[in-house]
N, C-alpha and C positions, 0 to 999 in steps of 0.2 A: 504494500500500500504506500509506504514511504517513497519508494522508487517512482511510483506513478505520479505522486505529487511533484517530485523534482522534474520529471519529464514534462509534465504539464506546465510547470513554471518556466522551464527552458523554452518550450514552444511559445508561450505568451511573450517572453522577452524577445525572442527572435522575430515574431510577428510585429511587435511594437517597434523594434529597430527598423524593420523593413518599411513599415508605414511612415515612420519618422523620416527615413531617407527619401522615400518617394515624395512625400509632401515638400521637403526642403528642395529636392531636385526640381520639382514642378514649380515651386515658388521662385527659385533662382532663374529658371528659364523664362518665366513670365516677366520677371524683373528686368532681365537683360533685354527683352523685346521692348519693354516700355522705355528703358534707358535709350536705346537706339532711336526710338521714335521722338523722344523729347530733345535730345542733343542735336546740335548742328553737326554737319560733317566735320568741321574743324575742331569742335569741342570733343567729339568722339575720338578723332585721331590723336588729339592731345592726351586724352585720358588713357588710351592704349599705350602711347609712346612714353609718357612721363609719369603716369600713375596719379594724375590729378587733373582737374580742369580749373581754369581761371574764369570766374564769373564777374563781369564788370558791374560796378554799382550802378543802379538806376538813378541815384541822386547825386553822386560825386564822381566826376570823370577821372579823378586821381586815385580812386579806391577800387581794389580788386579783392574778391574772395577766392582763395585757393582751396578747393574742395577735394579731399583725397578720394581715391578709388575705393578704399575700404573704410570701415568705421574709424573715426579719429577726429582730431580737432581741425577746424577750418581756420586757415590763416587769414587775418585781415591785414591787407597790405595797402599802404597809402604812400604815394610818391616813391614807389619801389622800396619801401622800408616796412619791415614787419612791425605792426602796431599792437597786435594782440592775437592770441589764439582763442577761438571761440568753441565752446563745447555746448552742443545742443543735440540731445539724443532722444529717439522715440522711446516710449514706455515699454514697448514690446520689441522682440527681435524682428528685424527686417533684413532681407538680403542686401548685400553691399550695393548692388545696382540701385535698389530703391533708396538707399541712404543718399546717394548722389542726386537722384531725382528730387527727393524731399528738399534738400538744401537749395538746389537750383531754383525750384519753383517758389519756395518761401522767400528767397532773396529777391527774385524778380517781381513777385506779387506784392510783398509788403516788407520791404527792407527794414523799416523802422521797428515793426513788431519783432522781426527776426533778431535785431540787435538788442531789443529789450528782454527777450526770452533767453538769449544765450548767456551762459556763464563766460565771463571774460577773464583771460589770463594775460596780464600785461608783462612783457619782457623787461628786464632791468635796463637794457639799452636797446633801442630800436636799431637794428642792423640792416644794412642794404641787402636785399634779396639777390643772390647770385646763383640760384639753383639752375 
């Protein structure tokens, strides 16, 4: 009887892992499709080649938001100098591609609210960006 319980638990764990993998794989695929539809050709190329995209500020021509390809802090750059790192995360897990889309759309739609919501980490000295 004890062996049967362990076998059933093993089956349940395996099925759970397969479902988890399938769900995440499906979510990643849909997220990548959305990302490709939302980004311009140039932004998509930059993301693939450099691992980030630069989103120009709608309100300040000297400001750029550097959004990483994977979860992480967004760099706020003004006049080619790092002014702050911004941390704004969704409550629940989302695929990396959705992370990029969320930041891009929030910045372009309502930059002021985006800046109000984000946690700001200011560097000790604003250095020139040379990446």
